[in-house]
N, C-alpha and C positions, 0 to 999 in steps of 0.2 A: 582582805575581806571586806573592810569598810567601804572601799572604793566600789567593789563589786555590788554592794548593797545600795550605795548611793545612785550608781548607773541603773539598777534595776528599778529603783524608786522613781528615776527620772523618766525611764521607759513607761512605766504604768501610769505616771501622770500624764504624759503625752497621749496615751491611749485613752485615758479618762476625759481629758479635754476634747479629743475627737468625738467621743460618745457624747459628751455634753453638747457640743456644737449641734449634732444630729437631732439630739432631744429638742433642742430649741426650735427646730423646724417641723416637729410632729408632736402635736398636742396629746393625742392618744398614747404614743409611746412614753411620753414625759409623765403622764398620769401613772402608767404601768411602772415606770421607774420609781417614782415617788412612793408607790404602793409597796414596792420591794425594799425600801430602806429598812434596815433591821432596827434602827433606833437613832437617837441623837442624845447628845449631852450638852449643856451649856457650860461653857468655861469661860471665865472672865479674866482678862489679863490686866494687871495693875501693875503700873511701872513706878517705882520709888527712885527718886533722884538722890542719892545720899550726899551729905554735906562734903565739901572737898576743901582742903587748905589751899589747894591752888586750881580752881577751876579752868583757868586759861591753859593750863598744862595737861590736866586729866580730869575726866569725870568717870564716876562709877555708880552702880545702882543695883537694885534687886527687882526682878520681874516675879511678880507673884501671880500664880494661876489659881483662881477660886472657882469652886463648883457652884451650883444653883442654890446652894444652902449657905454659902459665903465661907465655907471651909477651905483653907489653903491646902491645895492637893499637890502642888509642885512648885518649884522656884528655879530662877536662874540668877547668876551674878554676870553682870557685865562690867567692862572696863575699856575705856577709849582715852587713847593718848594721842593728842594732836589729831591727825586724820585716820588713825588705825585703831581698831578695837577687837576685842574677843568677848564670847559669851560662854558661859559654862554652866551646866546643870549643877544645882546645888544637891550633894550626896545626902542620902537618907538621914544620916545621923545630924548633919548640919541642918537639914530641913526641919527637924524636931525644935532645934534653937530659934530658927526663923519664925516658925509657927508660934512658939511661946512668946517672942518679942512682939510679933505684929498681928497675931490672930484676933485680938480684942480691940485693935486700933481701927479696923476698918470693917463696915457693915455693908451688906448687900441686899437690896430689896428689888425684886423682880415681880412686875405686875403683869 
């Protein structure tokens, strides 16, 4: 199921890129496209490099995603050992812990 969804997403992305390329060539169509966008959301990505006992062997960290009000809305954990690494989404119950620890440490000001 996951591979099917990934393939579908890749196909949709390719179709969108072709659409975007056409829009770049036609100002009127580009404006119509902009007018049809349902909405947008600001999401800021903040990467925290966590202290490591042996940074030459491995590094890890937290990627915080904050909305335009500065609220942490999602987070991921990454681990990199030598040349290989992995990223995993932080589950909702663990996200509460991450929010509690980091929410007041970072502020976001958008002008």
